[in-house]
C-alpha positions in Angstrom: 0.0 0.0 0.0 1.6 3.2 -0.7 1.6 6.2 1.7 -0.8 8.6 0.2 -3.1 5.3 1.4 -1.9 4.9 4.4 -2.3 8.3 5.4 -5.7 9.1 4.6 -6.3 5.7 6.5 -4.1 6.6 9.5 -6.1 10.5 9.4 -9.7 9.0 9.3 -9.1 6.4 12.2 -7.6 9.3 14.4 -10.6 11.4 12.9 -8.5 14.0 11.5 -9.8 16.8 8.8 -6.2 17.5 6.6 -6.5 20.9 8.6 -6.4 19.2 12.2 -3.3 17.1 10.6 -2.3 20.3 8.9 -2.1 22.4 12.1 0.0 19.0 14.2 2.1 19.6 11.4 2.7 23.3 10.7 1.6 23.1 7.4 -1.0 24.3 5.4 -4.2 22.2 4.5 -3.2 22.1 1.1 -0.2 20.5 1.4 -1.5 16.9 3.7 -4.2 17.2 0.2 -1.4 17.1 -1.7 0.2 14.2 0.5 -2.8 12.9 -0.3 -3.1 13.0 -4.0 0.2 12.0 -4.5 1.3 15.6 -5.6 4.1 15.8 -3.0 5.7 13.8 -0.4 6.9 14.9 3.0 10.4 15.5 3.8 11.7 13.3 6.2 11.1 15.6 9.3 7.7 15.7 8.6 7.7 11.6 8.2 8.7 10.8 10.8 6.7 12.9 13.0 3.6 11.4 11.5 5.1 8.2 12.4 5.6 9.0 15.7 2.2 10.9 16.1 0.4 7.3 14.6 2.7 5.3 16.5 3.5 3.4 13.4 6.8 2.7 12.0 8.8 5.2 8.7 8.6 1.7 7.3 4.2 1.2 7.9 3.8 4.6 6.3 6.0 4.3 3.8 4.2 0.7 2.6 7.2 -1.2 3.3 5.5 -3.5 5.1 2.2 -3.9 6.3 2.8 -4.1 9.9 2.0 -0.9 11.8 3.7 -1.2 14.6 6.8 0.8 16.0 10.0 -0.8 15.6 11.2 -1.3 19.1 14.0 1.9 19.6 13.6 3.3 16.4 15.4 6.1 14.8 16.7 7.2 11.5 20.1 9.1 12.2 20.8 12.3 9.5 23.0 9.4 7.5 19.9 7.1 7.3 18.4 9.9 5.6 21.1 11.3 3.7 21.8 7.6 2.6 17.5 7.3 1.5 16.6 10.3 0.0 19.5 9.8 -2.7 18.0 6.1 -2.8 15.1 7.6 -3.9 16.3 9.7 -6.5 18.5 6.6 -8.6 16.9 4.6 -11.2 16.6 0.6 -11.2 19.7 0.4 -12.6 21.9 2.6 -9.9 19.9 1.1 -7.4 21.7 -2.4 -8.3 24.9 -1.1 -8.8 24.2 0.8 -5.3 23.6 -2.5 -3.8 26.2 -4.3 -4.9 28.7 -1.4 -4.2 27.6 -1.7 -0.1 27.6 -5.6 -0.1 31.3 -4.9 -1.2 31.8 -2.6 1.7 30.5 -5.0 4.1 33.1 -7.7 2.6 36.1 -5.3 2.5 35.4 -4.2 6.5 34.8 -8.1 7.2 37.5 -8.9 5.1 39.7 -6.3 8.4 38.2 -7.7 11.5 
C-alpha cells in the first residue's frame, strides 16, 4: 500500500481533518491534500513526525511493511536519511549498483576484522 493511502487511512482512523493534521505538522491543509493526492511527498522530518504522532513505523507509512507497530527503538539518524534520500532518486539500474557496492564494502570491512 502506498504512502498517500496509509496517510489518509490513519488520518481518518484518528478522526482528523486535513486541517487538523496540517496544524499538528505546522503545515497548510493544502499540503496534506497534496500528500494524499500524490502531488507532493513529505520531507523526512515530517515523515518522522507523522510516524511518531500515529505511533507507527516509517516503514509502515511508506508501505514497506504491513506491520503498523513501530520498531522498538526506531531511530533514523542523519546518515540513514541522507542515504535514503539519495536512494529514492536513483533509477533501478543504479539501485542495483548501489546494492552491489554496499555488499562489497561490507565484504571489505569484514576482511579487516
